[in-house]
Backbone as JSON, one array per atom type, in Angstrom:
{
  "sequence": "MQQSATEPRSGESPGEGPGGEELSLAERAYRALRDRLVMLEIRPGAPIHEEQLAQSLGVGRTPVREALKRLQYERLITTYPRRGTFATEVNITDLAHISEVRRELEPLAAAQAARRATAADRTALTALRRDLQSADPARQDATELMHLDLRVHRAVYAAAHNPYLEDTLVRHDNLATRIWCLFIDRLSDMAGHVAEHGPLIEAITAGEPEKAARLARGHVEGFEQAIRAAI",
  "N": [[35.73, 197.03, 11.13], [34.68, 194.81, 13.63], [33.82, 191.35, 13.58], [31.02, 189.61, 14.71], [30.77, 186.49, 16.51], [28.48, 185.29, 15.8], [27.89, 186.2, 13.32], [27.78, 185.59, 9.8], [30.46, 184.8, 7.52], [31.45, 186.03, 4.28], [29.6, 184.37, 1.87], [28.83, 182.34, 3.56], [26.37, 180.71, 5.61], [24.62, 181.76, 8.61], [26.27, 180.53, 11.46], [27.48, 178.49, 10.1], [30.21, 176.76, 8.47], [32.59, 177.03, 5.69], [31.99, 174.73, 4.23], [29.37, 174.33, 4.75], [28.86, 173.1, 7.13], [27.4, 172.81, 10.39], [28.41, 174.9, 12.97], [29.84, 174.69, 16.24], [29.32, 176.66, 19.24], [31.78, 177.12, 20.47], [33.54, 176.67, 18.36], [32.79, 178.68, 16.59], [33.39, 180.92, 18.16], [36.14, 180.54, 18.37], [37.01, 180.82, 15.66], [36.32, 183.46, 15.1], [37.82, 184.91, 17.04], [40.39, 184.01, 16.38], [40.8, 185.16, 13.82], [40.66, 187.86, 14.41], [42.95, 188.12, 15.96], [44.92, 187.31, 14.14], [44.72, 189.24, 12.12], [45.55, 191.4, 13.52], [43.63, 192.95, 14.73], [43.08, 192.61, 17.34], [45.53, 193.83, 19.14], [49.06, 193.03, 19.21], [50.32, 191.96, 22.32], [48.16, 192.95, 23.71], [45.86, 192.75, 26.46], [43.84, 189.88, 27.19], [40.54, 189.48, 27.87], [38.25, 187.35, 29.16], [35.49, 187.73, 29.8], [34.81, 190.16, 28.53], [35.29, 189.46, 25.87], [33.42, 187.41, 25.53], [31.04, 188.84, 25.71], [31.29, 190.57, 23.49], [31.25, 188.76, 21.43], [28.86, 187.54, 21.72], [28.42, 185.13, 23.06], [28.68, 182.57, 25.64], [30.98, 182.35, 28.47], [32.21, 179.88, 28.58], [32.46, 178.74, 25.88], [34.27, 180.68, 24.92], [36.44, 180.26, 26.6], [37.2, 177.69, 25.81], [37.92, 178.24, 23.18], [40.12, 179.92, 23.6], [42.0, 178.15, 24.66], [42.74, 176.67, 22.43], [43.83, 178.71, 20.86], [46.02, 179.42, 22.33], [47.62, 177.17, 22.06], [48.17, 177.46, 19.38], [49.91, 179.54, 19.38], [48.99, 182.14, 19.35], [48.02, 183.48, 21.49], [49.23, 184.16, 24.81], [49.73, 182.96, 28.09], [50.53, 184.16, 31.27], [51.63, 183.28, 34.47], [49.92, 184.65, 37.25], [49.75, 187.08, 35.96], [48.11, 187.14, 33.71], [46.37, 186.74, 30.52], [47.49, 187.33, 27.21], [47.58, 188.79, 23.91], [49.81, 187.34, 21.65], [53.06, 188.67, 21.15], [54.39, 190.01, 18.08], [57.12, 188.72, 16.66], [59.79, 189.5, 14.76], [62.01, 187.93, 14.41], [61.03, 185.41, 14.23], [60.39, 185.01, 11.62], [62.19, 183.65, 9.86], [62.06, 181.01, 10.81], [59.35, 180.37, 10.48], [59.09, 180.7, 7.71], [60.82, 178.72, 6.84], [59.43, 176.37, 7.38], [57.13, 176.79, 5.8], [58.2, 176.98, 3.21], [58.74, 174.36, 2.58], [56.3, 172.97, 3.01], [54.12, 174.38, 1.83], [54.44, 174.09, -1.06], [54.03, 171.31, -1.17], [51.36, 171.07, -0.28], [50.05, 172.5, -2.33], [50.65, 170.93, -4.56], [49.43, 168.51, -3.86], [46.82, 169.38, -3.7], [46.33, 169.9, -6.39], [46.31, 167.32, -7.31], [44.28, 166.08, -5.83], [41.98, 167.62, -5.58], [38.5, 167.99, -5.29], [35.4, 168.15, -7.16], [33.86, 170.05, -5.85], [35.86, 171.45, -4.48], [37.23, 172.56, -6.64], [35.3, 174.22, -7.68], [35.01, 176.06, -5.57], [37.6, 177.16, -5.54], [37.69, 178.27, -8.09], [35.78, 180.26, -7.81], [37.12, 181.9, -6.0], [39.19, 182.64, -7.64], [37.85, 184.32, -9.39], [37.21, 186.34, -7.59], [39.76, 187.31, -7.1], [40.37, 188.35, -9.6], [38.56, 190.41, -9.77], [39.33, 192.06, -7.77], [40.14, 195.28, -6.65], [42.65, 197.38, -6.11], [42.44, 200.12, -5.87], [40.04, 200.6, -4.71], [39.79, 198.82, -2.62], [41.07, 198.3, 0.62], [44.25, 197.43, 2.17], [43.74, 195.59, 4.18], [41.39, 194.25, 3.39], [42.39, 192.93, 1.15], [44.2, 191.27, 2.42], [42.46, 189.58, 3.81], [41.36, 188.24, 1.65], [43.63, 186.95, 0.71], [44.1, 185.17, 2.86], [41.79, 183.55, 2.63], [42.25, 182.27, 0.18], [44.6, 180.79, 0.68], [43.67, 179.07, 2.72], [41.7, 177.65, 1.35], [43.22, 176.25, -0.53], [44.77, 174.63, 1.16], [42.73, 173.05, 2.27], [41.86, 171.71, 0.0], [43.89, 169.94, -0.41], [43.36, 167.76, 1.11], [44.47, 166.56, 3.42], [44.34, 166.38, 6.63], [46.25, 166.81, 8.66], [48.37, 168.11, 7.43], [46.95, 170.35, 6.56], [46.18, 171.52, 9.03], [48.69, 172.19, 10.13], [49.68, 174.01, 8.22], [47.73, 176.04, 8.2], [48.1, 177.12, 10.75], [50.75, 178.09, 10.56], [50.54, 179.85, 8.42], [48.81, 181.7, 9.54], [50.51, 182.84, 11.49], [52.46, 183.92, 9.83], [50.91, 185.79, 8.49], [50.34, 187.61, 10.52], [52.83, 188.82, 10.83], [53.02, 189.97, 8.31], [50.89, 191.82, 8.45], [51.89, 193.52, 10.36], [53.78, 194.97, 9.01], [52.41, 196.16, 7.0], [51.94, 198.77, 6.17], [54.31, 199.5, 5.06], [54.67, 198.08, 2.8], [54.65, 198.01, -0.63], [53.45, 196.63, -2.75], [51.08, 195.1, -2.21], [48.77, 194.25, -3.55], [49.86, 192.99, -5.8], [51.15, 190.82, -4.62], [48.98, 189.32, -3.62], [47.65, 188.82, -6.02], [49.26, 186.92, -7.17], [48.2, 184.51, -6.57], [46.41, 183.83, -8.53], [47.5, 182.44, -10.95], [48.37, 180.19, -9.5], [45.98, 179.02, -8.54], [44.86, 178.39, -11.03], [46.67, 176.44, -11.91], [46.2, 174.44, -10.03], [43.46, 173.81, -10.4], [43.65, 172.9, -12.97], [44.94, 170.57, -12.64], [47.77, 170.34, -12.38], [50.32, 169.43, -10.74], [53.18, 169.8, -10.43], [53.67, 172.37, -11.45], [51.99, 173.84, -9.78], [53.24, 173.42, -7.3], [55.69, 174.71, -7.74], [54.9, 177.38, -8.13], [53.75, 177.9, -5.63], [55.95, 177.71, -3.91], [57.49, 179.85, -4.87], [55.82, 181.94, -4.16], [55.91, 181.93, -1.35], [58.64, 182.43, -0.93], [58.81, 184.95, -2.09], [57.23, 186.39, -0.32], [58.77, 186.34, 2.06], [61.05, 187.73, 1.19], [59.92, 190.24, 0.62], [59.12, 191.11, 3.16], [61.59, 191.24, 4.5], [62.8, 193.23, 3.05], [61.29, 195.36, 3.84], [61.87, 195.79, 6.46]],
  "CA": [[34.59, 196.59, 11.94], [34.88, 193.45, 14.09], [32.7, 190.48, 13.24], [30.51, 188.78, 15.8], [30.83, 185.04, 16.27], [27.21, 184.84, 15.25], [27.73, 186.73, 11.98], [28.4, 184.76, 8.79], [31.4, 185.38, 6.6], [30.97, 186.08, 2.92], [29.35, 183.07, 1.28], [28.45, 181.35, 4.56], [25.14, 180.94, 6.35], [24.91, 181.94, 10.03], [26.57, 179.31, 12.2], [28.01, 177.45, 9.23], [31.51, 176.95, 7.89], [32.6, 177.09, 4.23], [31.39, 173.53, 3.65], [27.97, 174.25, 5.13], [28.67, 172.37, 8.37], [26.95, 173.6, 11.53], [29.52, 175.11, 13.88], [29.54, 174.84, 17.65], [29.62, 178.0, 19.76], [33.22, 177.2, 20.72], [34.21, 176.79, 17.06], [32.5, 180.02, 16.07], [34.2, 181.86, 18.95], [37.54, 180.33, 17.99], [37.29, 181.39, 14.33], [36.23, 184.92, 15.19], [38.97, 185.4, 17.78], [41.59, 183.72, 15.6], [40.99, 186.12, 12.74], [40.97, 189.16, 15.02], [44.36, 188.08, 16.37], [45.75, 187.2, 12.94], [44.7, 190.52, 11.41], [46.0, 192.41, 14.49], [42.52, 193.74, 15.27], [43.52, 192.55, 18.73], [46.93, 194.19, 18.95], [50.06, 192.25, 19.94], [50.54, 192.4, 23.69], [46.92, 193.41, 24.36], [45.3, 191.78, 27.41], [42.68, 189.11, 26.76], [39.57, 189.38, 28.96], [37.22, 186.39, 28.76], [34.14, 188.26, 29.92], [34.62, 191.14, 27.47], [35.21, 188.75, 24.59], [32.15, 186.69, 25.49], [30.01, 189.84, 25.43], [31.43, 191.09, 22.12], [30.94, 187.67, 20.49], [27.5, 187.07, 21.93], [28.42, 183.74, 23.53], [29.04, 182.44, 27.05], [32.41, 182.3, 28.77], [32.75, 178.53, 28.35], [32.98, 178.65, 24.51], [35.44, 181.54, 24.79], [37.55, 179.6, 27.29], [37.64, 176.6, 24.94], [38.61, 178.86, 22.03], [41.41, 180.45, 24.04], [42.92, 177.03, 24.81], [43.25, 176.37, 21.08], [44.62, 179.84, 20.39], [47.3, 179.37, 23.03], [48.38, 176.11, 21.38], [48.57, 177.97, 18.07], [50.87, 180.63, 19.61], [48.37, 183.43, 19.09], [47.91, 184.13, 22.8], [50.17, 183.64, 25.81], [49.28, 183.14, 29.48], [51.6, 184.29, 32.24], [51.14, 183.1, 35.84], [49.66, 185.83, 38.08], [49.67, 188.3, 35.15], [46.96, 187.07, 32.84], [46.5, 186.25, 29.15], [47.76, 188.43, 26.3], [47.86, 188.46, 22.52], [51.24, 187.12, 21.47], [53.81, 189.69, 20.42], [54.89, 189.61, 16.77], [58.58, 188.76, 16.73], [60.3, 189.37, 13.4], [63.01, 186.86, 14.37], [60.34, 184.16, 13.92], [60.14, 184.93, 10.18], [63.02, 182.62, 9.23], [61.57, 179.69, 11.21], [58.05, 180.18, 9.83], [59.31, 180.55, 6.27], [61.46, 177.43, 6.62], [58.35, 175.38, 7.34], [56.24, 177.04, 4.68], [58.88, 176.68, 1.93], [58.64, 172.91, 2.33], [54.95, 172.42, 3.07], [53.2, 175.05, 0.89], [54.47, 173.4, -2.35], [53.42, 170.0, -1.01], [49.9, 171.24, -0.24], [49.59, 172.92, -3.65], [50.74, 169.77, -5.45], [48.39, 167.55, -3.47], [45.53, 169.96, -4.09], [46.19, 169.69, -7.83], [46.04, 165.9, -7.52], [43.16, 165.55, -5.06], [40.84, 168.53, -5.48], [37.21, 167.48, -5.73], [34.63, 169.11, -7.96], [33.48, 171.15, -4.96], [37.07, 172.24, -4.25], [37.53, 173.33, -7.86], [34.29, 175.28, -7.77], [35.37, 177.08, -4.58], [38.82, 177.83, -5.98], [37.34, 179.08, -9.26], [35.1, 181.45, -7.29], [38.17, 182.75, -5.44], [39.92, 183.2, -8.79], [37.05, 185.46, -9.86], [37.38, 187.4, -6.6], [41.07, 187.89, -7.34], [40.31, 189.13, -10.84], [37.73, 191.61, -9.57], [39.9, 192.88, -6.71], [40.55, 196.59, -7.12], [43.43, 198.05, -5.05], [42.04, 201.52, -5.74], [38.84, 200.67, -3.88], [39.91, 197.92, -1.47], [42.26, 198.57, 1.4], [45.15, 196.29, 2.32], [43.12, 194.6, 5.07], [40.49, 193.43, 2.58], [43.22, 192.07, 0.33], [44.76, 190.25, 3.29], [41.41, 188.59, 4.05], [41.27, 187.43, 0.43], [44.82, 186.1, 0.73], [43.85, 184.09, 3.83], [40.77, 182.65, 2.08], [42.86, 181.44, -0.86], [45.49, 179.82, 1.33], [42.9, 178.05, 3.44], [41.02, 176.81, 0.35], [44.24, 175.35, -1.1], [45.09, 173.62, 2.17], [41.58, 172.15, 2.39], [41.79, 170.91, -1.22], [44.94, 168.91, -0.35], [42.72, 166.62, 1.77], [45.33, 165.96, 4.43], [44.01, 167.24, 7.78], [47.44, 167.15, 9.44], [49.05, 169.13, 6.64], [46.11, 171.54, 6.61], [46.28, 172.12, 10.36], [50.02, 172.78, 10.28], [49.84, 175.17, 7.35], [46.86, 177.12, 8.66], [48.74, 177.75, 11.9], [51.94, 178.84, 10.15], [50.1, 180.97, 7.59], [48.3, 182.71, 10.47], [51.64, 183.53, 12.09], [53.07, 184.72, 8.77], [50.02, 186.92, 8.2], [50.53, 188.61, 11.58], [54.04, 189.56, 10.48], [52.65, 190.77, 7.14], [50.05, 192.94, 8.89], [52.71, 194.44, 11.13], [54.55, 195.81, 8.08], [51.54, 196.39, 5.85], [52.06, 200.16, 5.71], [55.6, 199.68, 4.38], [54.71, 197.2, 1.63], [54.1, 198.79, -1.74], [52.77, 195.84, -3.77], [50.19, 194.13, -1.59], [47.88, 193.71, -4.58], [50.63, 192.07, -6.63], [51.38, 189.6, -3.84], [47.73, 188.55, -3.59], [47.34, 188.42, -7.39], [50.06, 185.74, -7.51], [47.39, 183.31, -6.36], [45.64, 183.5, -9.73], [48.13, 181.32, -11.66], [48.4, 179.01, -8.63], [44.65, 178.41, -8.6], [44.7, 177.81, -12.36], [47.46, 175.2, -11.97], [45.53, 173.43, -9.2], [42.21, 173.37, -11.04], [44.01, 172.2, -14.21], [45.57, 169.3, -12.28], [49.2, 170.42, -12.7], [50.96, 169.47, -9.43], [54.53, 170.35, -10.44], [53.56, 173.81, -11.63], [51.39, 174.39, -8.56], [54.27, 173.42, -6.26], [56.68, 175.75, -8.07], [54.29, 178.68, -7.87], [53.58, 178.05, -4.18], [57.27, 178.0, -3.32], [57.85, 181.21, -5.25], [54.99, 182.86, -3.39], [56.45, 181.98, 0.01], [59.94, 183.09, -0.99], [58.56, 186.37, -2.34], [56.72, 186.96, 0.94], [59.89, 186.56, 2.98], [61.9, 188.79, 0.63], [59.23, 191.53, 0.76], [59.18, 191.5, 4.57], [62.97, 191.62, 4.84], [63.07, 194.52, 2.41], [60.53, 196.4, 4.55], [62.37, 195.95, 7.83]],
  "C": [[34.78, 195.13, 12.34], [33.61, 192.64, 13.87], [32.29, 189.65, 14.43], [30.63, 187.32, 15.46], [29.54, 184.53, 15.68], [26.97, 185.37, 13.85], [28.4, 185.8, 10.97], [29.47, 185.51, 8.04], [30.79, 185.36, 5.21], [30.8, 184.68, 2.36], [28.96, 182.0, 2.26], [27.11, 181.73, 5.17], [25.49, 181.11, 7.81], [25.16, 180.6, 10.71], [27.12, 178.2, 11.35], [29.41, 177.81, 8.76], [31.42, 176.94, 6.38], [31.94, 175.89, 3.58], [29.94, 173.35, 4.03], [27.74, 173.52, 6.43], [28.23, 173.32, 9.48], [28.1, 173.7, 12.53], [29.04, 175.24, 15.32], [29.85, 176.27, 18.07], [31.12, 178.17, 19.97], [33.98, 177.38, 19.4], [33.99, 178.17, 16.47], [33.31, 181.07, 16.83], [35.67, 181.75, 18.56], [37.85, 181.01, 16.66], [37.26, 182.91, 14.36], [37.44, 185.5, 15.9], [40.27, 185.18, 17.02], [41.84, 184.8, 14.55], [41.23, 187.53, 13.27], [42.44, 189.23, 15.42], [45.28, 188.07, 15.16], [45.85, 188.54, 12.22], [45.11, 191.7, 12.3], [44.9, 193.37, 14.88], [42.6, 193.73, 16.79], [45.03, 192.72, 18.67], [47.87, 193.28, 19.73], [50.32, 192.83, 21.32], [49.3, 192.85, 24.42], [46.41, 192.35, 25.31], [44.04, 191.13, 26.86], [41.75, 188.93, 27.95], [38.41, 188.48, 28.5], [35.83, 187.01, 28.75], [33.84, 189.28, 28.81], [34.47, 190.48, 26.11], [33.88, 188.03, 24.45], [31.01, 187.66, 25.13], [30.08, 190.32, 23.98], [31.07, 190.03, 21.08], [29.52, 187.16, 20.64], [27.4, 185.62, 22.33], [28.77, 183.73, 25.01], [30.54, 182.34, 27.23], [33.01, 180.94, 28.49], [33.25, 178.36, 26.91], [34.23, 179.5, 24.3], [36.65, 180.88, 25.43], [38.1, 178.45, 26.44], [38.42, 177.13, 23.74], [40.0, 179.33, 22.43], [42.43, 179.34, 24.25], [43.56, 176.68, 23.47], [44.18, 177.47, 20.6], [45.98, 179.9, 21.09], [48.2, 178.32, 22.4], [48.93, 176.6, 20.05], [49.48, 179.2, 18.16], [50.31, 182.01, 19.28], [48.09, 184.2, 20.38], [48.88, 183.45, 23.76], [49.62, 183.94, 27.2], [50.48, 183.15, 30.41], [51.02, 184.12, 33.64], [51.05, 184.43, 36.59], [49.62, 187.13, 37.29], [48.45, 188.3, 34.25], [47.3, 186.57, 31.45], [46.59, 187.45, 28.2], [47.89, 187.92, 24.87], [49.37, 188.36, 22.34], [51.88, 188.28, 20.71], [54.24, 189.13, 19.06], [56.4, 189.82, 16.78], [59.15, 188.51, 15.34], [61.36, 188.27, 13.29], [62.37, 185.51, 14.08], [60.17, 183.95, 12.41], [60.91, 183.79, 9.53], [62.48, 181.23, 9.55], [60.24, 179.38, 10.52], [58.22, 179.92, 8.34], [59.96, 179.21, 5.95], [60.42, 176.32, 6.51], [57.5, 175.55, 6.09], [56.89, 176.75, 3.33], [58.78, 175.22, 1.57], [57.19, 172.45, 2.17], [53.95, 173.1, 2.13], [53.25, 174.39, -0.49], [53.83, 172.02, -2.28], [51.9, 170.11, -1.02], [49.36, 171.62, -1.61], [49.59, 171.73, -4.62], [49.65, 168.75, -5.14], [47.0, 168.08, -3.82], [45.29, 169.75, -5.58], [45.84, 168.24, -8.15], [44.68, 165.48, -6.95], [41.9, 166.42, -5.05], [39.58, 167.91, -6.05], [36.53, 168.53, -6.61], [34.23, 170.3, -7.11], [34.68, 172.05, -4.67], [37.35, 173.14, -5.45], [36.53, 174.48, -8.04], [34.63, 176.42, -6.81], [36.6, 177.86, -5.02], [38.55, 178.72, -7.2], [36.64, 180.36, -8.83], [36.11, 182.43, -6.69], [39.0, 183.38, -6.56], [39.16, 184.41, -9.34], [37.17, 186.64, -8.89], [38.73, 188.1, -6.79], [41.06, 188.81, -8.57], [39.55, 190.44, -10.65], [38.27, 192.51, -8.47], [40.45, 194.18, -7.29], [41.3, 197.32, -6.01], [43.04, 199.5, -4.85], [40.84, 201.68, -4.82], [38.96, 199.85, -2.61], [41.19, 198.24, -0.7], [43.06, 197.28, 1.59], [44.55, 195.2, 3.2], [42.18, 193.68, 4.3], [41.27, 192.46, 1.7], [43.84, 190.96, 1.17], [43.72, 189.18, 3.61], [41.25, 187.68, 2.84], [42.45, 186.47, 0.35], [44.63, 184.91, 1.66], [42.86, 183.07, 3.27], [41.37, 181.73, 1.03], [43.75, 180.38, -0.24], [44.7, 178.7, 1.99], [42.16, 177.13, 2.49], [41.99, 175.81, -0.28], [44.58, 174.25, -0.11], [43.97, 172.59, 2.29], [41.52, 171.2, 1.19], [42.86, 169.83, -1.26], [44.44, 167.65, 0.33], [43.7, 165.8, 2.62], [45.16, 166.82, 5.68], [45.23, 167.65, 8.61], [48.26, 168.23, 8.74], [48.27, 170.44, 6.69], [46.25, 172.26, 7.94], [47.61, 172.84, 10.54], [50.16, 174.05, 9.46], [48.93, 176.33, 7.75], [47.53, 177.86, 9.81], [49.94, 178.61, 11.48], [51.57, 180.02, 9.23], [49.51, 182.08, 8.47], [49.44, 183.52, 11.08], [52.35, 184.41, 11.06], [52.22, 185.96, 8.46], [50.13, 188.0, 9.26], [51.77, 189.46, 11.3], [53.75, 190.5, 9.32], [51.86, 192.02, 7.56], [50.86, 193.97, 9.66], [53.44, 195.42, 10.22], [53.71, 196.29, 6.9], [51.66, 197.81, 5.3], [53.35, 200.42, 4.94], [55.69, 198.87, 3.09], [53.97, 197.87, 0.48], [53.25, 197.96, -2.71], [51.94, 194.73, -3.15], [49.3, 193.46, -2.63], [48.61, 192.7, -5.46], [50.89, 190.76, -5.93], [50.13, 188.72, -3.85], [47.39, 188.02, -4.99], [48.13, 187.19, -7.83], [49.27, 184.45, -7.35], [46.61, 182.9, -7.61], [46.24, 182.34, -10.52], [48.2, 180.05, -10.83], [47.07, 178.28, -8.67], [44.43, 177.74, -9.96], [45.47, 176.5, -12.48], [46.79, 174.08, -11.18], [44.29, 172.9, -9.9], [42.48, 172.65, -12.36], [44.69, 170.87, -13.93], [47.03, 169.25, -12.64], [50.02, 170.54, -11.41], [52.35, 170.1, -9.42], [54.5, 171.87, -10.57], [52.99, 174.46, -10.37], [52.43, 174.47, -7.44], [55.29, 174.52, -6.5], [56.14, 177.14, -7.77], [54.12, 178.94, -6.37], [54.9, 178.38, -3.5], [57.7, 179.43, -3.64], [57.08, 182.25, -4.46], [55.54, 183.02, -1.98], [57.79, 182.72, 0.03], [59.78, 184.59, -1.24], [58.05, 187.08, -1.11], [57.87, 187.29, 1.87], [60.78, 187.7, 2.48], [61.26, 190.17, 0.82], [59.3, 192.02, 2.2], [60.58, 191.97, 4.93], [63.33, 192.97, 4.23], [62.39, 195.67, 3.15], [61.07, 196.68, 5.94], [63.36, 197.13, 7.91]]
}
């Protein structure tokens, strides 16, 4: 089921982000469209129609247009002259390039999160740790687990308190998740991959940067190996 830009995510109030900030219509449209593209709810290569998106999100065309500009910069949509705008194709050859960036920056973000996480960050991460513990692969499908995976990654990036690092990693994790979703039916241990975040969160909340960095690197390397094995 697709989520309206006016609907809150779990733990958020309507029109607010995770930190309780009031979101603009353009920001709400951007987040809703971004996650539809990342989770392949909008399929790779599908045409993007501003008017249809505005209607489905319950916003005007101007916020949608602003959101689409950001999504093009993030390589989630592509515009072709005289043809229109389309969801970016998922190219498996991009895996090596994306993983190269993430192998270096994910450990850095995890280590900095362990050093810099505020009390609010630790509370949010602890809540996510409980969600991981209560996750039940027998009842939850792979898509739900992928949403949980995204939430953990984004919480870790935010806890690093470096907006440039956070922005870069969110964009690359989004691209990696699209590849993951493309092969989701061929991956046998989705739950195990997501569960790896438990020890990482514990290392961050315990203030152990070296351990957090090691676990983050292992997680990225395991992701790449799992995808290559599924190809």
